[in-house]
mmCIF file of the C-alpha atoms, coordinates in Angstrom:
data_MODEL
# 
_entry.id   MODEL 
# 
loop_
_atom_site.group_PDB 
_atom_site.id 
_atom_site.type_symbol 
_atom_site.label_atom_id 
_atom_site.label_alt_id 
_atom_site.label_comp_id 
_atom_site.label_asym_id 
_atom_site.label_entity_id 
_atom_site.label_seq_id 
_atom_site.pdbx_PDB_ins_code 
_atom_site.Cartn_x 
_atom_site.Cartn_y 
_atom_site.Cartn_z 
_atom_site.occupancy 
_atom_site.B_iso_or_equiv 
_atom_site.pdbx_formal_charge 
_atom_site.auth_seq_id 
_atom_site.auth_comp_id 
_atom_site.auth_asym_id 
_atom_site.auth_atom_id 
_atom_site.pdbx_PDB_model_num 
ATOM 1  C CA . UNK A 1 1  ? -33.559 -11.826 13.313 1.00 0.00 ? 1  UNK A CA 1 
ATOM 2  C CA . UNK A 1 2  ? -30.544 -10.135 12.977 1.00 0.00 ? 2  UNK A CA 1 
ATOM 3  C CA . UNK A 1 3  ? -27.951 -9.357  15.911 1.00 0.00 ? 3  UNK A CA 1 
ATOM 4  C CA . UNK A 1 4  ? -26.973 -5.446  15.888 1.00 0.00 ? 4  UNK A CA 1 
ATOM 5  C CA . UNK A 1 5  ? -23.897 -4.992  18.033 1.00 0.00 ? 5  UNK A CA 1 
ATOM 6  C CA . UNK A 1 6  ? -21.207 -2.244  17.877 1.00 0.00 ? 6  UNK A CA 1 
ATOM 7  C CA . UNK A 1 7  ? -18.283 -4.514  17.124 1.00 0.00 ? 7  UNK A CA 1 
ATOM 8  C CA . UNK A 1 8  ? -15.646 -3.863  14.243 1.00 0.00 ? 8  UNK A CA 1 
ATOM 9  C CA . UNK A 1 9  ? -15.102 -6.256  11.546 1.00 0.00 ? 9  UNK A CA 1 
ATOM 10 C CA . UNK A 1 10 ? -11.861 -5.714  10.493 1.00 0.00 ? 10 UNK A CA 1 
ATOM 11 C CA . UNK A 1 11 ? -10.114 -7.684  7.379  1.00 0.00 ? 11 UNK A CA 1 
ATOM 12 C CA . UNK A 1 12 ? -6.587  -7.590  7.154  1.00 0.00 ? 12 UNK A CA 1 
ATOM 13 C CA . UNK A 1 13 ? -6.689  -8.681  3.302  1.00 0.00 ? 13 UNK A CA 1 
ATOM 14 C CA . UNK A 1 14 ? -2.996  -9.262  1.840  1.00 0.00 ? 14 UNK A CA 1 
ATOM 15 C CA . UNK A 1 15 ? -2.936  -6.922  -1.545 1.00 0.00 ? 15 UNK A CA 1 
ATOM 16 C CA . UNK A 1 16 ? -0.880  -7.613  -4.768 1.00 0.00 ? 16 UNK A CA 1 
ATOM 17 C CA . UNK A 1 17 ? 1.789   -5.124  -3.550 1.00 0.00 ? 17 UNK A CA 1 
ATOM 18 C CA . UNK A 1 18 ? 2.063   -7.153  0.176  1.00 0.00 ? 18 UNK A CA 1 
ATOM 19 C CA . UNK A 1 19 ? 2.121   -10.495 -1.614 1.00 0.00 ? 19 UNK A CA 1 
ATOM 20 C CA . UNK A 1 20 ? 4.401   -9.520  -4.229 1.00 0.00 ? 20 UNK A CA 1 
ATOM 21 C CA . UNK A 1 21 ? 6.832   -7.882  -1.026 1.00 0.00 ? 21 UNK A CA 1 
ATOM 22 C CA . UNK A 1 22 ? 7.204   -11.262 0.361  1.00 0.00 ? 22 UNK A CA 1 
ATOM 23 C CA . UNK A 1 23 ? 7.833   -13.059 -2.711 1.00 0.00 ? 23 UNK A CA 1 
ATOM 24 C CA . UNK A 1 24 ? 10.849  -10.577 -3.104 1.00 0.00 ? 24 UNK A CA 1 
ATOM 25 C CA . UNK A 1 25 ? 11.662  -10.631 0.558  1.00 0.00 ? 25 UNK A CA 1 
ATOM 26 C CA . UNK A 1 26 ? 12.085  -14.646 0.272  1.00 0.00 ? 26 UNK A CA 1 
ATOM 27 C CA . UNK A 1 27 ? 13.970  -15.025 -3.181 1.00 0.00 ? 27 UNK A CA 1 
ATOM 28 C CA . UNK A 1 28 ? 16.473  -11.884 -1.734 1.00 0.00 ? 28 UNK A CA 1 
ATOM 29 C CA . UNK A 1 29 ? 17.261  -14.101 1.850  1.00 0.00 ? 29 UNK A CA 1 
ATOM 30 C CA . UNK A 1 30 ? 17.432  -17.570 -0.156 1.00 0.00 ? 30 UNK A CA 1 
ATOM 31 C CA . UNK A 1 31 ? 19.264  -15.742 -2.764 1.00 0.00 ? 31 UNK A CA 1 
ATOM 32 C CA . UNK A 1 32 ? 17.247  -16.814 -5.687 1.00 0.00 ? 32 UNK A CA 1 
ATOM 33 C CA . UNK A 1 33 ? 17.634  -13.163 -6.932 1.00 0.00 ? 33 UNK A CA 1 
ATOM 34 C CA . UNK A 1 34 ? 21.020  -10.859 -6.652 1.00 0.00 ? 34 UNK A CA 1 
ATOM 35 C CA . UNK A 1 35 ? 18.699  -7.556  -6.385 1.00 0.00 ? 35 UNK A CA 1 
ATOM 36 C CA . UNK A 1 36 ? 19.803  -4.732  -4.260 1.00 0.00 ? 36 UNK A CA 1 
ATOM 37 C CA . UNK A 1 37 ? 17.711  -4.271  -1.341 1.00 0.00 ? 37 UNK A CA 1 
ATOM 38 C CA . UNK A 1 38 ? 16.160  -0.935  -2.700 1.00 0.00 ? 38 UNK A CA 1 
ATOM 39 C CA . UNK A 1 39 ? 14.612  -3.416  -5.180 1.00 0.00 ? 39 UNK A CA 1 
ATOM 40 C CA . UNK A 1 40 ? 13.960  -5.304  -3.124 1.00 0.00 ? 40 UNK A CA 1 
ATOM 41 C CA . UNK A 1 41 ? 11.501  -3.217  -0.863 1.00 0.00 ? 41 UNK A CA 1 
ATOM 42 C CA . UNK A 1 42 ? 10.018  -1.644  -4.426 1.00 0.00 ? 42 UNK A CA 1 
ATOM 43 C CA . UNK A 1 43 ? 6.389   -2.504  -3.769 1.00 0.00 ? 43 UNK A CA 1 
ATOM 44 C CA . UNK A 1 44 ? 6.757   -1.302  -0.177 1.00 0.00 ? 44 UNK A CA 1 
ATOM 45 C CA . UNK A 1 45 ? 7.562   2.440   -1.371 1.00 0.00 ? 45 UNK A CA 1 
ATOM 46 C CA . UNK A 1 46 ? 5.679   2.758   -4.918 1.00 0.00 ? 46 UNK A CA 1 
ATOM 47 C CA . UNK A 1 47 ? 2.519   1.952   -3.163 1.00 0.00 ? 47 UNK A CA 1 
ATOM 48 C CA . UNK A 1 48 ? 3.323   4.121   -0.652 1.00 0.00 ? 48 UNK A CA 1 
ATOM 49 C CA . UNK A 1 49 ? 4.496   7.092   -2.932 1.00 0.00 ? 49 UNK A CA 1 
ATOM 50 C CA . UNK A 1 50 ? 1.418   6.594   -5.006 1.00 0.00 ? 50 UNK A CA 1 
ATOM 51 C CA . UNK A 1 51 ? -1.059  6.836   -1.746 1.00 0.00 ? 51 UNK A CA 1 
ATOM 52 C CA . UNK A 1 52 ? 0.632   10.094  -1.362 1.00 0.00 ? 52 UNK A CA 1 
ATOM 53 C CA . UNK A 1 53 ? 0.544   11.278  -5.045 1.00 0.00 ? 53 UNK A CA 1 
ATOM 54 C CA . UNK A 1 54 ? -3.503  10.645  -4.800 1.00 0.00 ? 54 UNK A CA 1 
ATOM 55 C CA . UNK A 1 55 ? -3.661  12.433  -1.132 1.00 0.00 ? 55 UNK A CA 1 
ATOM 56 C CA . UNK A 1 56 ? -1.545  15.493  -3.033 1.00 0.00 ? 56 UNK A CA 1 
ATOM 57 C CA . UNK A 1 57 ? -4.017  15.883  -5.671 1.00 0.00 ? 57 UNK A CA 1 
ATOM 58 C CA . UNK A 1 58 ? -7.059  15.632  -3.887 1.00 0.00 ? 58 UNK A CA 1 
ATOM 59 C CA . UNK A 1 59 ? -5.589  18.629  -1.342 1.00 0.00 ? 59 UNK A CA 1 
ATOM 60 C CA . UNK A 1 60 ? -4.852  20.858  -4.679 1.00 0.00 ? 60 UNK A CA 1 
ATOM 61 C CA . UNK A 1 61 ? -8.499  19.917  -6.129 1.00 0.00 ? 61 UNK A CA 1 
ATOM 62 C CA . UNK A 1 62 ? -9.950  21.179  -3.084 1.00 0.00 ? 62 UNK A CA 1 
ATOM 63 C CA . UNK A 1 63 ? -7.677  24.199  -2.599 1.00 0.00 ? 63 UNK A CA 1 
ATOM 64 C CA . UNK A 1 64 ? -8.539  24.939  -6.200 1.00 0.00 ? 64 UNK A CA 1 
ATOM 65 C CA . UNK A 1 65 ? -12.217 24.690  -5.869 1.00 0.00 ? 65 UNK A CA 1 
ATOM 66 C CA . UNK A 1 66 ? -12.347 26.249  -2.499 1.00 0.00 ? 66 UNK A CA 1 
ATOM 67 C CA . UNK A 1 67 ? -10.198 29.185  -4.386 1.00 0.00 ? 67 UNK A CA 1 
ATOM 68 C CA . UNK A 1 68 ? -12.985 29.392  -6.912 1.00 0.00 ? 68 UNK A CA 1 
# 
């Protein structure tokens, strides 16, 4: 018999860009790589920009479908 409760299970898994961000930051702080911080933080801002582009495309498609 399964127990039904109203608690929400949340999973905070580490994604590939998140893992890459940690690796790049550790390599930068230990002076193994000599990159500018903008490139060390690239997985963070690239993931955010891809997500924002997806939202913008969805809004454009919704707007276009409502216009018809």
